[in-house]
C-alpha positions as protocol buffer text, in pm:
chain_id: "A"
residue {
  index: 1
  type: MET
  ca { x: -4659 y: -6623 z: 9414 }
}
residue {
  index: 2
  type: SER
  ca { x: -4598 y: -6253 z: 9387 }
}
residue {
  index: 3
  type: GLU
  ca { x: -4760 y: -6027 z: 9637 }
}
residue {
  index: 4
  type: SER
  ca { x: -4926 y: -5723 z: 9482 }
}
residue {
  index: 5
  type: LYS
  ca { x: -4818 y: -5396 z: 9635 }
}
residue {
  index: 6
  type: GLN
  ca { x: -5074 y: -5127 z: 9695 }
}
residue {
  index: 7
  type: VAL
  ca { x: -4945 y: -4774 z: 9699 }
}
residue {
  index: 8
  type: ALA
  ca { x: -5106 y: -4554 z: 9961 }
}
residue {
  index: 9
  type: ARG
  ca { x: -5244 y: -4248 z: 9789 }
}
residue {
  index: 10
  type: PRO
  ca { x: -5292 y: -3917 z: 9967 }
}
residue {
  index: 11
  type: ALA
  ca { x: -5646 y: -3807 z: 10045 }
}
residue {
  index: 12
  type: PHE
  ca { x: -5839 y: -3589 z: 9799 }
}
residue {
  index: 13
  type: PRO
  ca { x: -5822 y: -3267 z: 10004 }
}
residue {
  index: 14
  type: THR
  ca { x: -5448 y: -3312 z: 10056 }
}
residue {
  index: 15
  type: VAL
  ca { x: -5381 y: -3346 z: 9683 }
}
residue {
  index: 16
  type: VAL
  ca { x: -5605 y: -3051 z: 9592 }
}
residue {
  index: 17
  type: PHE
  ca { x: -5462 y: -2821 z: 9860 }
}
residue {
  index: 18
  type: SER
  ca { x: -5097 y: -2906 z: 9790 }
}
residue {
  index: 19
  type: THR
  ca { x: -5149 y: -2866 z: 9414 }
}
residue {
  index: 20
  type: PHE
  ca { x: -5336 y: -2538 z: 9451 }
}
residue {
  index: 21
  type: SER
  ca { x: -5085 y: -2388 z: 9694 }
}
residue {
  index: 22
  type: THR
  ca { x: -4784 y: -2498 z: 9489 }
}
residue {
  index: 23
  type: VAL
  ca { x: -4917 y: -2359 z: 9160 }
}
residue {
  index: 24
  type: PHE
  ca { x: -5057 y: -2044 z: 9321 }
}
residue {
  index: 25
  type: ILE
  ca { x: -4730 y: -1955 z: 9492 }
}
residue {
  index: 26
  type: ALA
  ca { x: -4522 y: -2045 z: 9187 }
}
residue {
  index: 27
  type: GLU
  ca { x: -4733 y: -1823 z: 8961 }
}
residue {
  index: 28
  type: LEU
  ca { x: -4733 y: -1515 z: 9186 }
}
residue {
  index: 29
  type: GLY
  ca { x: -4529 y: -1235 z: 9035 }
}
residue {
  index: 30
  type: ASP
  ca { x: -4403 y: -1434 z: 8738 }
}
residue {
  index: 31
  type: LYS
  ca { x: -4395 y: -1314 z: 8378 }
}
residue {
  index: 32
  type: THR
  ca { x: -4735 y: -1463 z: 8304 }
}
residue {
  index: 33
  type: GLN
  ca { x: -4903 y: -1268 z: 8582 }
}
residue {
  index: 34
  type: LEU
  ca { x: -4732 y: -947 z: 8470 }
}
residue {
  index: 35
  type: ALA
  ca { x: -4839 y: -1013 z: 8110 }
}
residue {
  index: 36
  type: THR
  ca { x: -5202 y: -1063 z: 8214 }
}
residue {
  index: 37
  type: LEU
  ca { x: -5184 y: -745 z: 8422 }
}
residue {
  index: 38
  type: LEU
  ca { x: -5065 y: -550 z: 8117 }
}
residue {
  index: 39
  type: LEU
  ca { x: -5316 y: -716 z: 7883 }
}
residue {
  index: 40
  type: SER
  ca { x: -5598 y: -636 z: 8123 }
}
residue {
  index: 41
  type: ALA
  ca { x: -5491 y: -273 z: 8150 }
}
residue {
  index: 42
  type: GLN
  ca { x: -5451 y: -235 z: 7771 }
}
residue {
  index: 43
  type: SER
  ca { x: -5760 y: -421 z: 7657 }
}
residue {
  index: 44
  type: GLY
  ca { x: -6015 y: -271 z: 7891 }
}
residue {
  index: 45
  type: SER
  ca { x: -6174 y: -617 z: 7912 }
}
residue {
  index: 46
  type: PRO
  ca { x: -6040 y: -770 z: 8233 }
}
residue {
  index: 47
  type: TRP
  ca { x: -6289 y: -1059 z: 8238 }
}
residue {
  index: 48
  type: LEU
  ca { x: -6195 y: -1166 z: 7886 }
}
residue {
  index: 49
  type: VAL
  ca { x: -5826 y: -1149 z: 7980 }
}
residue {
  index: 50
  type: PHE
  ca { x: -5902 y: -1355 z: 8290 }
}
residue {
  index: 51
  type: LEU
  ca { x: -6089 y: -1612 z: 8083 }
}
residue {
  index: 52
  type: GLY
  ca { x: -5806 y: -1640 z: 7830 }
}
residue {
  index: 53
  type: ALA
  ca { x: -5538 y: -1663 z: 8101 }
}
residue {
  index: 54
  type: ALA
  ca { x: -5738 y: -1921 z: 8298 }
}
residue {
  index: 55
  type: LEU
  ca { x: -5790 y: -2137 z: 7989 }
}
residue {
  index: 56
  type: ALA
  ca { x: -5420 y: -2113 z: 7905 }
}
residue {
  index: 57
  type: LEU
  ca { x: -5322 y: -2221 z: 8257 }
}
residue {
  index: 58
  type: ILE
  ca { x: -5568 y: -2510 z: 8243 }
}
residue {
  index: 59
  type: CYS
  ca { x: -5429 y: -2627 z: 7908 }
}
residue {
  index: 60
  type: SER
  ca { x: -5064 y: -2601 z: 8016 }
}
residue {
  index: 61
  type: SER
  ca { x: -5148 y: -2780 z: 8340 }
}
residue {
  index: 62
  type: LEU
  ca { x: -5321 y: -3056 z: 8143 }
}
residue {
  index: 63
  type: VAL
  ca { x: -5001 y: -3110 z: 7943 }
}
residue {
  index: 64
  type: GLY
  ca { x: -4806 y: -3140 z: 8270 }
}
residue {
  index: 65
  type: VAL
  ca { x: -5058 y: -3381 z: 8421 }
}
residue {
  index: 66
  type: LEU
  ca { x: -5068 y: -3604 z: 8114 }
}
residue {
  index: 67
  type: LEU
  ca { x: -4690 y: -3606 z: 8083 }
}
residue {
  index: 68
  type: GLY
  ca { x: -4658 y: -3678 z: 8455 }
}
residue {
  index: 69
  type: GLN
  ca { x: -4904 y: -3966 z: 8433 }
}
residue {
  index: 70
  type: TRP
  ca { x: -4716 y: -4115 z: 8139 }
}
residue {
  index: 71
  type: LEU
  ca { x: -4381 y: -4078 z: 8317 }
}
residue {
  index: 72
  type: ALA
  ca { x: -4524 y: -4239 z: 8632 }
}
residue {
  index: 73
  type: GLN
  ca { x: -4626 y: -4543 z: 8430 }
}
residue {
  index: 74
  type: THR
  ca { x: -4294 y: -4557 z: 8243 }
}
residue {
  index: 75
  type: LEU
  ca { x: -4026 y: -4476 z: 8503 }
}
residue {
  index: 76
  type: PRO
  ca { x: -3976 y: -4549 z: 8871 }
}
residue {
  index: 77
  type: PRO
  ca { x: -4051 y: -4257 z: 9109 }
}
residue {
  index: 78
  type: GLN
  ca { x: -3686 y: -4222 z: 9214 }
}
residue {
  index: 79
  type: ARG
  ca { x: -3578 y: -4169 z: 8854 }
}
residue {
  index: 80
  type: ILE
  ca { x: -3848 y: -3905 z: 8800 }
}
residue {
  index: 81
  type: GLU
  ca { x: -3737 y: -3719 z: 9113 }
}
residue {
  index: 82
  type: SER
  ca { x: -3374 y: -3732 z: 9000 }
}
residue {
  index: 83
  type: MET
  ca { x: -3465 y: -3608 z: 8652 }
}
residue {
  index: 84
  type: ALA
  ca { x: -3673 y: -3324 z: 8798 }
}
residue {
  index: 85
  type: GLY
  ca { x: -3386 y: -3225 z: 9026 }
}
residue {
  index: 86
  type: VAL
  ca { x: -3134 y: -3222 z: 8742 }
}
residue {
  index: 87
  type: LEU
  ca { x: -3377 y: -3023 z: 8525 }
}
residue {
  index: 88
  type: MET
  ca { x: -3433 y: -2764 z: 8800 }
}
residue {
  index: 89
  type: VAL
  ca { x: -3060 y: -2724 z: 8867 }
}
residue {
  index: 90
  type: GLY
  ca { x: -2995 y: -2697 z: 8492 }
}
residue {
  index: 91
  type: LEU
  ca { x: -3266 y: -2433 z: 8449 }
}
residue {
  index: 92
  type: GLY
  ca { x: -3135 y: -2242 z: 8749 }
}
residue {
  index: 93
  type: LEU
  ca { x: -2782 y: -2240 z: 8608 }
}
residue {
  index: 94
  type: TRP
  ca { x: -2902 y: -2140 z: 8263 }
}
residue {
  index: 95
  type: LEU
  ca { x: -3111 y: -1854 z: 8404 }
}
residue {
  index: 96
  type: GLY
  ca { x: -2818 y: -1746 z: 8620 }
}
residue {
  index: 97
  type: VAL
  ca { x: -2588 y: -1733 z: 8317 }
}
residue {
  index: 98
  type: GLN
  ca { x: -2848 y: -1535 z: 8121 }
}
residue {
  index: 99
  type: ALA
  ca { x: -2887 y: -1288 z: 8409 }
}
residue {
  index: 100
  type: GLY
  ca { x: -2509 y: -1255 z: 8438 }
}
residue {
  index: 101
  type: ARG
  ca { x: -2475 y: -1183 z: 8067 }
}
residue {
  index: 102
  type: SER
  ca { x: -2753 y: -928 z: 8083 }
}
residue {
  index: 103
  type: LEU
  ca { x: -2592 y: -760 z: 8382 }
}
residue {
  index: 104
  type: LEU
  ca { x: -2251 y: -751 z: 8213 }
}
residue {
  index: 105
  type: LEU
  ca { x: -2397 y: -606 z: 7895 }
}
residue {
  index: 106
  type: SER
  ca { x: -2592 y: -341 z: 8081 }
}
residue {
  index: 107
  type: THR
  ca { x: -2291 y: -231 z: 8288 }
}
residue {
  index: 108
  type: ALA
  ca { x: -2058 y: -237 z: 7986 }
}
residue {
  index: 109
  type: GLY
  ca { x: -2299 y: -21 z: 7787 }
}
residue {
  index: 110
  type: ALA
  ca { x: -2345 y: 235 z: 8064 }
}
């Protein structure tokens, strides 16, 4: 007979706090926050800008959650971690190359 394995899940407050702190810190000072700052200043309607930005973050987070849930049911956790690591390294390299090109173009044009 096969023994069913139960995966210990973290407590509710732990999940909420770690998710909130991760997303909050990741979003500080990024392009989205700067865009909402500019939209708020230009529109004169900061609460409407806040509402639009909050809804957009909720919707993009929903896509991430649904994709993550599907991946968790499809792939083993180790594979997901490896894929996330490769994706992050790839994005970091790509952004580094883009920054290097931009720097070279700005110094060559000066």
